[in-house]
N, C-alpha and C positions, 0 to 999 in steps of 0.2 A: 528540335535543337539539342546536340550533346549536353549533358550536363543539367538541362533544365528540368525543374521539379515537375513539369506537365507532359514529361513523355509518357508515363504510365498513368492514364486515365482514371484507373480506378484508387490511383494512391493521390489524391491533391494535394496541395501542402495547406496547412493552416493560415490563418491568417490573425497575426497578432494584436491587429486594430480591432477585429472582431471580438476577439478574445478578450481585452482589456475592458472593452465597452460592455461586455456582459458580465464581467467578475470584478474589477477591481473597484469599482465605483459602489454597486449596491451589495457586493456580498462580502462580509468581514468574515476573518479576519485578512484578506487576502488585499495586498497595498501596493504590490509589483510585480509585475509579469513580465517574465523574458523568454522569448522565444528563439532558440539556438538552431541552425541549419545542423549542425554537428557539432557534437562535444564528446569528451569521454565516458565523463559520469555526471548525472543531474544530479545524483547525491554529493559528488565530490564538488561540483562547481556550488552548492548550496551550503554545506559544511564550511567551504572555503569564505563565501560571505558571511556565515555566521561568527567565523573567527574574526573576522574584521569589523565585527559590530553590528551587522544588518540587523534592521528589527524584524519582529514577526510578522510573518503575510506574505513572504518573499515566494514566488512560484517560478520554477523554472521547468520549461519543457524543449524537447530537444526532438526535432525530426528524425534524428538518427544519432544511435549511441555506438561508440565503438569501444568501449570498456566498460559496460552498465554492470554494477556489481548484485550479485547475490548473497544468499547466506555463506557461510563458512568460504569465503571468496571467491565463489563462483562466477565468471562472465556471462552477462544477459546481452544480448545482441538480436539486432532486428535489420531486415532491410531498410533503407529509408521510405519513411512517411507509410509503413506497413503497420506501424502500431502507436501506442501511446507511452511517451517515457517522460515522466513527470517526478519532479520532488516540490516539497515545499516546506518552509521554514516555521516552528512552532516553537513559542515560549513559554511552556504552560506553568513555570517556576515564578513568572512577571506578573503583579497584580495591574489590572487593567481598569482604573477606577471610572472611566466615562461607561464601561458594560458592568461594572459591579463585579466583576470578577476576582477574588484573592488568588493567590498563588496556590496551583494544585499541588498537593504533596507528591515527593519524588516517587513512591510506593506504590503509586497508580499510573506512572510512565509506561508502562507495560501494556496497558489497553492502547497506547495511540497506533501500533500496527493493527489490532482488532478492528481500532475504530476505522482505520481506513479500508479493511476489508469490507466492513458493513455498507461502508458509502459505495465502495466499486461494485458490491454484488445489486445493491438497490439500482445503481446507475446501468448495470448492464440488464438486469432482469426487466426495466424498463423499458428502457430503447432498444435494445437487441430482441428481448422478447425470447431470450433462454434461460434453462433452468440452473441456477448459479448454486455451488455450496463453496463454503470456507473450509480448508482442510488448516487447522492452527499449526504454527501462528501465522503463517505469510503467504499462503496459495489460495488462488480462485480456480476451482475445479467447475469444468463444465463435462458431462458425461464421463466423469472418472479421470478425465486427462486436464493438464495445468494448462490455464490461459492467461494466467496473471499471477506476478509475484511480488511482493513488499517486504521494503527494508527500511526500519527504522534504525537509526543511528543519535545517540548522544553526542554534543560537540560540547568539550568544556569549556567554561568560561574564562576572561584572561585570569581571575583571581581564584586562590583555592575556595573561599566560601562562597563562589557564585554558584549558582543551578545551572545543569546545562541546557542547551537548545537541542532540539529534536529536530532532526533533519527524518520526512516520511518520504520515500521514494517509490512509485507504484509503476510496474511496467505491466503493461495489458497487450497482447498479439491481438490485432484486429484483421487485416486482411491477408497473414502470411499462407501461402499455400504449403502445400504437404511436404515439397521438396526443400523449404524454406525454413521448416522448423526447427527450433535449436534440440540441442540433445540433452536429457538430463542423467545425469551421475546417480542419482536416486531411483533410478527405475521406473520414475512416473510418465508415462505419455504426456506429449504435448499437442496441444492446440492453438484455433485461432476462433474469434467469432464467426468469421466467415465459413470455416469448414464445420462450424457447430451448428449452420444454419441460421443465423442468426439474420432475424430481418431488417436491420439495419446497421451498416458498417462505416457510417460517415463520423470521422473522428472529433471533426468539431463540436456538434451536441453532445457525442459521448463525454468529451473531454469536458466541457461544460458543466454538464449534469454529474459528472464525478467530483467536479471541485466544489460545487453548490454542496453536493452531500456532504462533502467532508466539513466544508464548513457549519452547516447546518448540526451535525453530530458534533462536531469540537465546540460549539456554542452550548449545546445541552450539557456536554460534560461538563464546562467550566461554570456553567451556569450553578451545577450540584457540586461544585468544589472537588470536581475530579473524582467523585463516586461514580462508577459505573452504575451500580445498581440502582442508585437513586434517578441517574439522568435517562435509564431506559435502556442503555447500550448495551448490558449485559444481557438482559433478554431477547436484544434484538439479533445480538453475536449468537447465541445457544440457538435461537430459531433457524439460523442459516449454518450451523456449523454441524458437516459431516464428519467430525472425528469422535465426537462424544457418544460413547454407546459403541464405539469398534474397539476391537482389539488391537493393539498398536507395537509396535518396535519402535523405540526412541533411541535414538544415538546422541549420546551428550556431548558437549563441547569438549570434556577430556579424554572421547574416545572409547570409553565404557558406554554399552546400551542396556536399556531395561524393556522388558518385554511387561504389558498390563493393559487392562482396559480402562479407557478414556471416561471418566464419570462425570465430569462437568470443568469448569474453569473458576477459579477463586476471586477475589475481590482484588488481587493484584494482575488479574490477566493471565497467571500462572494454570499450567495444564494439571489436572488432578487425575491421577492413574489409582486404580487398584491394581496391586501386585500381589504376588505371592508372600512377600515381606513385609505386607502393609500398604496402607492410602503413602503417596508421594507426591509432591506437586514439582513442575517441572519450569523453570523461568524461560529456558531456551534447549530446543533439540532440533532435530532432523526427525522427521516421523515416517514411518511407511505404515499405511493400513494394511492389516493383517487378513481380514473379513468382516 
Protein backbone atom coordinates (compact mmCIF):
# COMPACT_ATOMS: atom_id res chain seq x y z
CA UNK A 1 0.00 0.00 0.00
CA UNK A 2 1.56 3.34 -1.02
CA UNK A 3 2.59 5.40 1.97
CA UNK A 4 2.29 2.49 4.39
CA UNK A 5 5.02 2.24 7.05
CA UNK A 6 5.17 -1.50 6.36
CA UNK A 7 6.28 -1.24 2.71
CA UNK A 8 9.94 -1.59 3.81
CA UNK A 9 9.98 -4.68 6.01
CA UNK A 10 13.51 -3.88 7.21
CA UNK A 11 12.18 -0.66 8.71
CA UNK A 12 9.05 -1.41 10.74
CA UNK A 13 7.39 1.45 12.62
CA UNK A 14 7.85 1.98 16.32
CA UNK A 15 4.96 1.25 18.69
CA UNK A 16 4.13 4.17 20.96
CA UNK A 17 2.12 1.88 23.24
CA UNK A 18 5.05 -0.48 23.80
CA UNK A 19 7.46 2.39 24.32
CA UNK A 20 5.20 4.05 26.88
CA UNK A 21 4.67 0.81 28.78
CA UNK A 22 8.40 0.14 28.87
CA UNK A 23 9.58 3.64 29.77
CA UNK A 24 7.16 6.11 31.27
CA UNK A 25 6.01 4.21 34.35
CA UNK A 26 9.18 2.51 35.67
CA UNK A 27 11.92 4.75 34.35
CA UNK A 28 12.10 8.29 35.69
CA UNK A 29 12.44 11.04 34.78
CA UNK A 30 10.38 10.16 31.69
CA UNK A 31 6.82 11.32 32.29
CA UNK A 32 5.40 11.64 28.77
CA UNK A 33 6.41 10.13 25.43
CA UNK A 34 5.18 11.38 22.08
CA UNK A 35 5.79 9.51 18.81
CA UNK A 36 5.43 11.50 15.59
CA UNK A 37 5.31 10.10 12.09
CA UNK A 38 7.11 13.20 10.79
CA UNK A 39 8.33 16.47 12.21
CA UNK A 40 10.77 19.19 11.34
CA UNK A 41 12.98 18.79 14.42
CA UNK A 42 12.41 16.91 17.65
CA UNK A 43 14.66 19.43 19.42
CA UNK A 44 12.49 22.29 18.18
CA UNK A 45 9.34 20.44 19.29
CA UNK A 46 10.67 19.85 22.80
CA UNK A 47 12.03 23.40 23.07
CA UNK A 48 8.57 24.75 22.19
CA UNK A 49 7.04 22.55 24.89
CA UNK A 50 9.65 23.76 27.39
CA UNK A 51 8.81 27.38 26.69
CA UNK A 52 5.15 26.55 27.29
CA UNK A 53 5.99 25.21 30.76
CA UNK A 54 6.24 21.46 30.09
CA UNK A 55 7.76 19.72 33.14
CA UNK A 56 10.89 17.64 33.02
CA UNK A 57 10.56 14.23 31.43
CA UNK A 58 9.03 14.83 28.00
CA UNK A 59 10.37 12.53 25.25
CA UNK A 60 9.61 13.22 21.58
CA UNK A 61 10.48 10.58 18.98
CA UNK A 62 10.09 11.03 15.23
CA UNK A 63 9.98 8.36 12.55
CA UNK A 64 11.26 11.00 10.14
CA UNK A 65 12.82 14.44 10.57
CA UNK A 66 12.75 16.93 7.73
CA UNK A 67 14.83 19.65 9.38
CA UNK A 68 16.81 17.98 12.14
CA UNK A 69 19.53 20.23 13.49
CA UNK A 70 23.15 19.62 14.32
CA UNK A 71 25.89 21.90 15.54
CA UNK A 72 26.57 25.18 13.70
CA UNK A 73 23.14 25.04 12.04
CA UNK A 74 23.78 21.88 10.04
CA UNK A 75 20.78 19.87 8.88
CA UNK A 76 20.41 16.21 9.88
CA UNK A 77 17.98 14.10 7.82
CA UNK A 78 17.22 10.42 7.50
CA UNK A 79 14.81 8.29 5.45
CA UNK A 80 11.62 7.28 7.29
CA UNK A 81 12.19 4.69 10.05
CA UNK A 82 15.89 4.29 9.14
CA UNK A 83 17.21 5.78 12.36
CA UNK A 84 16.41 7.02 15.82
CA UNK A 85 15.57 10.70 16.20
CA UNK A 86 14.63 11.66 19.74
CA UNK A 87 14.84 14.62 22.09
CA UNK A 88 14.26 14.82 25.83
CA UNK A 89 13.46 17.68 28.19
CA UNK A 90 15.53 18.05 31.36
CA UNK A 91 15.25 20.71 34.07
CA UNK A 92 18.41 20.18 36.12
CA UNK A 93 18.02 23.52 37.90
CA UNK A 94 14.83 22.42 39.65
CA UNK A 95 14.81 20.60 42.96
CA UNK A 96 13.01 17.24 43.06
CA UNK A 97 12.31 16.58 46.76
CA UNK A 98 10.75 13.17 46.10
CA UNK A 99 14.10 11.94 44.78
CA UNK A 100 16.27 13.98 47.10
CA UNK A 101 17.61 16.10 44.24
CA UNK A 102 18.82 19.62 44.89
CA UNK A 103 19.20 21.99 41.93
CA UNK A 104 22.29 21.16 39.88
CA UNK A 105 24.64 24.12 39.34
CA UNK A 106 24.51 25.57 35.80
CA UNK A 107 28.27 25.23 35.45
CA UNK A 108 27.77 21.48 35.19
CA UNK A 109 25.17 21.58 32.41
CA UNK A 110 27.95 21.12 29.87
CA UNK A 111 28.08 17.51 30.97
CA UNK A 112 24.56 16.73 29.73
CA UNK A 113 25.50 16.12 26.04
CA UNK A 114 28.46 14.07 27.25
CA UNK A 115 26.11 12.11 29.53
CA UNK A 116 23.89 11.39 26.52
CA UNK A 117 26.96 10.22 24.61
CA UNK A 118 27.91 7.76 27.32
CA UNK A 119 24.34 6.43 27.45
CA UNK A 120 24.22 6.06 23.66
CA UNK A 121 27.59 4.31 23.47
CA UNK A 122 26.54 1.89 26.19
CA UNK A 123 23.24 1.07 24.47
CA UNK A 124 24.85 0.58 21.06
CA UNK A 125 27.68 -1.54 22.43
CA UNK A 126 25.31 -3.75 24.44
CA UNK A 127 22.66 -4.39 21.80
CA UNK A 128 24.40 -3.90 18.46
CA UNK A 129 27.72 -5.34 19.65
CA UNK A 130 29.86 -2.80 17.82
CA UNK A 131 32.86 -0.92 19.16
CA UNK A 132 31.74 2.68 19.61
CA UNK A 133 33.80 5.65 20.71
CA UNK A 134 32.90 9.26 21.46
CA UNK A 135 34.34 12.30 19.73
CA UNK A 136 34.05 15.35 21.96
CA UNK A 137 31.59 16.93 22.30
CA UNK A 138 28.76 15.33 20.38
CA UNK A 139 29.58 12.49 17.96
CA UNK A 140 29.44 8.72 18.26
CA UNK A 141 31.96 7.03 15.98
CA UNK A 142 32.20 3.45 14.75
CA UNK A 143 35.36 2.57 12.88
CA UNK A 144 36.25 6.24 12.66
CA UNK A 145 32.97 7.16 10.94
CA UNK A 146 30.09 9.13 12.43
CA UNK A 147 27.06 7.02 13.31
CA UNK A 148 25.25 9.45 15.63
CA UNK A 149 25.18 13.04 16.76
CA UNK A 150 23.99 14.79 19.90
CA UNK A 151 22.79 18.37 20.27
CA UNK A 152 22.02 19.97 23.64
CA UNK A 153 20.32 23.36 23.78
CA UNK A 154 19.36 25.61 26.65
CA UNK A 155 15.82 27.01 26.63
CA UNK A 156 15.48 30.19 28.72
CA UNK A 157 12.75 30.37 31.34
CA UNK A 158 10.04 33.03 31.24
CA UNK A 159 11.74 35.13 33.92
CA UNK A 160 15.23 36.61 33.93
CA UNK A 161 16.10 34.72 37.11
CA UNK A 162 14.76 31.36 35.90
CA UNK A 163 17.32 28.67 35.10
CA UNK A 164 17.08 27.29 31.57
CA UNK A 165 15.62 23.96 30.64
CA UNK A 166 17.95 21.73 28.63
CA UNK A 167 16.82 19.89 25.49
CA UNK A 168 19.05 16.98 24.50
CA UNK A 169 18.57 15.57 21.02
CA UNK A 170 20.07 12.34 19.68
CA UNK A 171 20.14 11.19 16.07
CA UNK A 172 21.39 7.64 15.37
CA UNK A 173 21.80 6.09 11.92
CA UNK A 174 20.45 2.55 12.22
CA UNK A 175 19.60 0.94 8.86
CA UNK A 176 20.80 3.58 6.40
CA UNK A 177 22.34 2.12 3.25
CA UNK A 178 25.51 3.50 1.68
CA UNK A 179 23.60 5.59 -0.87
CA UNK A 180 21.44 7.12 1.90
CA UNK A 181 24.23 8.38 4.14
CA UNK A 182 24.36 12.12 4.77
CA UNK A 183 27.31 14.23 3.73
CA UNK A 184 29.25 15.94 6.51
CA UNK A 185 31.00 19.24 5.75
CA UNK A 186 33.61 18.57 8.43
CA UNK A 187 34.99 15.75 6.26
CA UNK A 188 34.11 13.01 8.74
CA UNK A 189 32.61 10.03 6.89
CA UNK A 190 29.20 8.71 7.95
CA UNK A 191 28.02 5.19 8.68
CA UNK A 192 25.08 3.32 10.17
CA UNK A 193 24.75 0.40 12.55
CA UNK A 194 23.83 -1.88 9.66
CA UNK A 195 26.85 -0.84 7.58
CA UNK A 196 29.06 -1.30 10.64
CA UNK A 197 28.06 -4.95 11.01
CA UNK A 198 25.72 -4.58 13.99
CA UNK A 199 24.14 -7.83 15.17
CA UNK A 200 20.89 -6.02 16.02
CA UNK A 201 19.20 -3.14 14.21
CA UNK A 202 15.72 -3.29 15.76
CA UNK A 203 15.02 0.32 16.73
CA UNK A 204 12.54 -0.51 19.48
CA UNK A 205 14.98 -2.19 21.91
CA UNK A 206 17.73 0.24 20.88
CA UNK A 207 15.56 3.24 21.76
CA UNK A 208 14.40 1.70 25.03
CA UNK A 209 17.98 0.87 26.03
CA UNK A 210 19.12 4.39 25.11
CA UNK A 211 16.43 6.17 27.13
CA UNK A 212 16.89 3.88 30.10
CA UNK A 213 20.63 4.52 30.06
CA UNK A 214 20.12 8.29 29.82
CA UNK A 215 17.70 8.08 32.77
CA UNK A 216 20.15 6.01 34.83
CA UNK A 217 23.09 8.34 34.20
CA UNK A 218 20.98 11.44 34.76
CA UNK A 219 19.85 10.03 38.10
CA UNK A 220 23.45 9.33 39.14
CA UNK A 221 24.48 12.83 38.10
CA UNK A 222 21.58 14.44 40.00
CA UNK A 223 22.19 12.21 43.04
CA UNK A 224 25.74 13.62 43.08
CA UNK A 225 24.50 17.21 42.87
CA UNK A 226 25.59 17.59 39.25
CA UNK A 227 29.17 16.50 40.00
CA UNK A 228 30.46 14.50 37.04
CA UNK A 229 33.40 13.05 38.95
CA UNK A 230 31.44 11.99 42.03
CA UNK A 231 28.73 10.38 39.89
CA UNK A 232 31.22 8.31 37.89
CA UNK A 233 30.21 10.09 34.69
CA UNK A 234 33.59 11.69 34.04
CA UNK A 235 35.40 8.35 34.39
CA UNK A 236 32.90 6.62 32.10
CA UNK A 237 33.17 9.36 29.49
CA UNK A 238 36.96 9.34 29.44
CA UNK A 239 36.95 5.56 29.01
CA UNK A 240 34.85 5.95 25.86
CA UNK A 241 36.32 9.17 24.48
CA UNK A 242 38.47 8.79 21.38
CA UNK A 243 39.47 12.46 21.41
CA UNK A 244 41.60 12.54 24.55
CA UNK A 245 45.20 11.80 23.67
CA UNK A 246 44.77 12.89 20.05
CA UNK A 247 46.17 15.88 18.20
CA UNK A 248 43.23 17.97 17.07
CA UNK A 249 42.24 21.06 15.18
CA UNK A 250 39.44 22.94 16.95
CA UNK A 251 37.30 25.37 14.97
CA UNK A 252 35.91 27.86 17.49
CA UNK A 253 32.51 29.60 17.32
CA UNK A 254 34.19 32.89 16.35
CA UNK A 255 35.73 31.31 13.25
CA UNK A 256 39.28 31.01 14.56
CA UNK A 257 40.99 27.70 15.06
CA UNK A 258 43.33 26.16 17.62
CA UNK A 259 45.73 23.26 17.25
CA UNK A 260 46.82 21.12 20.17
CA UNK A 261 46.72 17.80 21.97
CA UNK A 262 43.55 16.90 23.84
CA UNK A 263 44.62 15.93 27.34
CA UNK A 264 41.35 15.65 29.26
CA UNK A 265 37.90 16.96 30.11
CA UNK A 266 37.53 19.34 33.06
CA UNK A 267 34.88 19.49 35.76
CA UNK A 268 32.55 21.57 33.56
CA UNK A 269 32.75 19.21 30.58
CA UNK A 270 35.17 21.42 28.65
CA UNK A 271 37.89 19.85 26.53
CA UNK A 272 41.40 20.60 27.79
CA UNK A 273 44.05 21.17 25.12
CA UNK A 274 47.79 21.51 25.40
CA UNK A 275 48.74 24.10 22.78
CA UNK A 276 52.05 25.76 21.86
CA UNK A 277 50.92 28.79 23.88
CA UNK A 278 49.87 26.76 26.92
CA UNK A 279 46.84 24.87 28.21
CA UNK A 280 43.40 25.91 27.00
CA UNK A 281 39.87 24.77 27.85
CA UNK A 282 37.18 24.72 25.16
CA UNK A 283 33.47 24.94 25.97
CA UNK A 284 32.41 24.51 22.33
CA UNK A 285 34.22 23.71 19.10
CA UNK A 286 34.12 21.61 15.96
CA UNK A 287 36.99 19.16 16.15
CA UNK A 288 39.01 17.28 13.62
CA UNK A 289 41.18 14.43 14.80
CA UNK A 290 44.53 14.89 13.10
CA UNK A 291 46.25 11.65 14.02
